[in-house]
C-alpha positions as CSV (number, residue, x, y, z in Angstrom):
1,X,250.4,191.3,178.8
2,X,253.5,189.6,180.1
3,X,253.5,187.5,183.2
4,X,256.0,189.9,184.9
5,X,253.7,193.0,184.2
6,X,250.7,191.1,185.6
7,X,252.7,190.1,188.7
8,X,253.9,193.7,189.3
9,X,250.3,195.0,188.7
10,X,248.9,192.5,191.2
11,X,251.6,193.3,193.7
12,X,251.0,197.1,193.3
13,X,247.3,196.6,193.8
14,X,247.9,194.3,196.7
15,X,250.1,196.8,198.4
16,X,247.4,199.6,197.9
17,X,244.8,197.3,199.4
18,X,247.1,196.4,202.3
19,X,247.7,200.2,202.9
20,X,243.9,200.9,203.0
21,X,243.0,198.0,205.2
22,X,246.0,198.6,207.5
23,X,245.0,202.3,207.8
24,X,241.5,201.1,208.9
25,X,243.0,198.6,211.4
26,X,245.5,201.0,212.8
27,X,242.9,203.7,213.4
28,X,240.6,201.3,215.1
29,X,243.4,199.7,217.1
30,X,244.6,203.1,218.5
31,X,241.0,204.2,219.3
32,X,240.2,200.8,221.1
33,X,243.6,200.4,222.9
34,X,244.4,203.9,223.9
35,X,241.2,206.0,223.7
36,X,243.1,209.1,222.2
37,X,241.9,212.6,222.9
38,X,239.7,211.3,225.7
39,X,237.4,209.5,223.2
40,X,235.6,206.6,225.1
41,X,236.8,203.1,224.1
42,X,235.3,199.8,225.3
43,X,238.7,198.1,225.2
44,X,240.9,200.9,226.7
45,X,244.2,199.3,227.9
46,X,243.5,195.9,226.4
47,X,246.3,196.0,223.9
48,X,246.3,192.4,222.4
49,X,242.5,192.2,222.1
50,X,242.2,195.6,220.5
51,X,244.9,194.6,218.0
52,X,243.1,191.3,217.1
53,X,239.7,192.9,216.7
54,X,240.9,195.9,214.7
55,X,242.8,193.7,212.3
56,X,239.8,191.3,211.9
57,X,237.8,194.4,210.6
58,X,240.9,195.3,208.4
59,X,240.8,191.7,207.1
60,X,237.2,192.1,206.0
61,X,238.1,195.3,204.1
62,X,241.1,193.6,202.6
63,X,239.3,190.6,201.4
64,X,236.6,192.6,199.6
65,X,239.1,194.9,198.0
66,X,241.4,192.0,196.9
67,X,238.4,190.1,195.5
68,X,237.0,193.0,193.6
69,X,240.2,194.7,192.5
70,X,243.7,193.1,193.2
71,X,242.9,189.6,192.0
72,X,239.8,190.4,189.9
73,X,241.0,188.2,187.0
74,X,241.7,185.4,189.6
75,X,238.7,185.8,191.7
76,X,236.5,182.8,192.6
77,X,233.3,182.2,190.7
78,X,230.9,182.9,193.7
79,X,231.4,185.8,196.2
80,X,232.7,184.4,199.5
81,X,234.0,181.2,198.0
82,X,237.6,181.7,199.0
83,X,236.8,183.6,202.3
84,X,237.5,180.6,204.6
85,X,241.0,180.1,203.1
86,X,241.6,183.9,203.1
87,X,240.6,184.2,206.8
88,X,242.7,181.2,207.8
89,X,245.7,182.7,206.1
90,X,245.1,186.0,207.7
91,X,244.6,184.6,211.1
92,X,247.8,182.5,210.9
93,X,249.9,185.4,209.6
94,X,248.3,187.9,212.0
95,X,249.0,185.7,215.0
96,X,252.4,184.5,214.1
97,X,254.0,187.6,212.7
98,X,252.6,191.0,213.9
99,X,251.2,189.8,217.2
100,X,254.5,187.9,217.7
101,X,256.4,191.1,217.1
102,X,254.2,193.0,219.4
103,X,254.6,190.5,222.2
104,X,258.3,190.3,221.7
105,X,258.7,194.1,221.8
106,X,256.5,194.3,225.0
107,X,257.7,191.3,227.0
108,X,261.2,190.6,225.8
109,X,262.5,194.0,225.0
110,X,260.4,195.8,227.6
111,X,259.2,198.5,225.2
112,X,255.7,199.4,226.4
113,X,255.0,202.9,224.8
114,X,252.2,203.4,222.3
115,X,255.0,204.2,219.7
116,X,256.9,201.0,220.3
117,X,253.6,199.0,220.1
118,X,252.8,200.6,216.8
119,X,256.2,200.2,215.4
120,X,256.6,196.5,216.3
121,X,253.0,195.4,215.4
122,X,251.9,197.8,212.8
123,X,255.1,198.4,210.9
124,X,257.5,195.6,211.3
125,X,255.1,192.8,211.8
126,X,252.7,193.9,209.1
127,X,255.4,194.4,206.5
128,X,256.8,190.9,207.0
129,X,253.3,189.4,207.0
130,X,252.3,191.3,203.8
131,X,254.9,189.4,201.8
132,X,253.8,186.1,203.2
133,X,250.1,187.0,202.5
134,X,250.7,188.0,198.9
135,X,252.3,184.6,198.1
136,X,249.7,182.6,200.0
137,X,246.7,184.5,198.6
138,X,247.8,184.1,195.1
139,X,248.6,180.4,195.6
140,X,245.6,179.2,197.7
141,X,242.8,181.7,197.5
142,X,242.8,183.5,194.2
143,X,244.0,180.7,191.8
144,X,245.2,181.5,188.4
145,X,242.3,181.0,186.0
146,X,242.6,178.2,183.4
147,X,242.4,179.5,179.9
148,X,240.5,177.6,177.2
149,X,243.7,177.1,175.1
150,X,245.4,175.4,178.1
151,X,242.8,172.6,178.0
152,X,242.0,172.5,174.4
153,X,244.0,173.4,171.4
154,X,243.7,177.0,170.2
155,X,240.9,177.1,167.6
156,X,242.8,179.6,165.5
157,X,246.0,177.4,165.3
158,X,246.7,175.6,162.1
159,X,245.3,172.1,162.1
160,X,247.4,169.0,162.3
161,X,246.8,165.9,160.2
162,X,244.4,167.7,157.9
163,X,241.7,168.1,160.6
164,X,239.3,171.1,160.3
165,X,240.3,173.7,163.0
166,X,236.7,174.5,163.6
167,X,235.8,170.9,164.2
168,X,239.1,169.6,165.7
169,X,240.5,166.2,165.0
170,X,238.0,163.7,163.7
171,X,237.3,161.0,166.2
172,X,237.0,157.5,164.9
173,X,238.5,158.5,161.5
174,X,239.0,155.4,159.4
175,X,242.6,154.7,158.7
176,X,243.8,153.2,155.4
177,X,245.9,150.9,157.5
178,X,244.2,147.9,159.1
179,X,244.2,148.0,163.0
180,X,244.0,145.5,165.7
181,X,240.4,145.4,167.0
182,X,241.2,145.5,170.7
183,X,244.0,148.1,170.8
184,X,243.7,150.2,167.7
185,X,247.3,149.6,166.9
186,X,248.4,148.7,163.4
187,X,247.4,145.1,162.7
188,X,250.2,142.6,162.3
189,X,250.8,141.4,158.8
190,X,248.9,138.3,157.8
191,X,250.8,135.0,158.1
192,X,251.1,132.8,155.1
């Protein structure tokens, strides 16, 4: 599979995971912040706290789906190994981008309706942060695995210098040419 196809596949899965985790976060946010249809909410009217808590739950959903599906070929060896980096990246992007957009919309533009809050925080802010997260997760959390052939020669490749491909180059092979004992370089010709 080509590198471009892998990248497009990862980006598509990442967007799907983002959509699922965002849906979870948005539903929780609207329930906690606005108590729609008269449903009791412990945080009714606490906009920023509701936003942060609901998106923390969305982050947990996103991490598990990313680890098991989006970056499954890149996933860490042990479950939870990259969660700290994942959480730090999420917290930084969540506080700097969507919460910043929400704050700007409410306090600078004076838009205080539920619709304005959702558009600024859950649409504009999350779309911008999604691009940043994809790059940061691929770079710092779900590293590209190292393939055997990147470290060692491909065992199926033709051997160089007559070495057996199954064994590899022979270490300590005796050369027909004399070598200097300390460096292994060809020995200087004898002086007469």
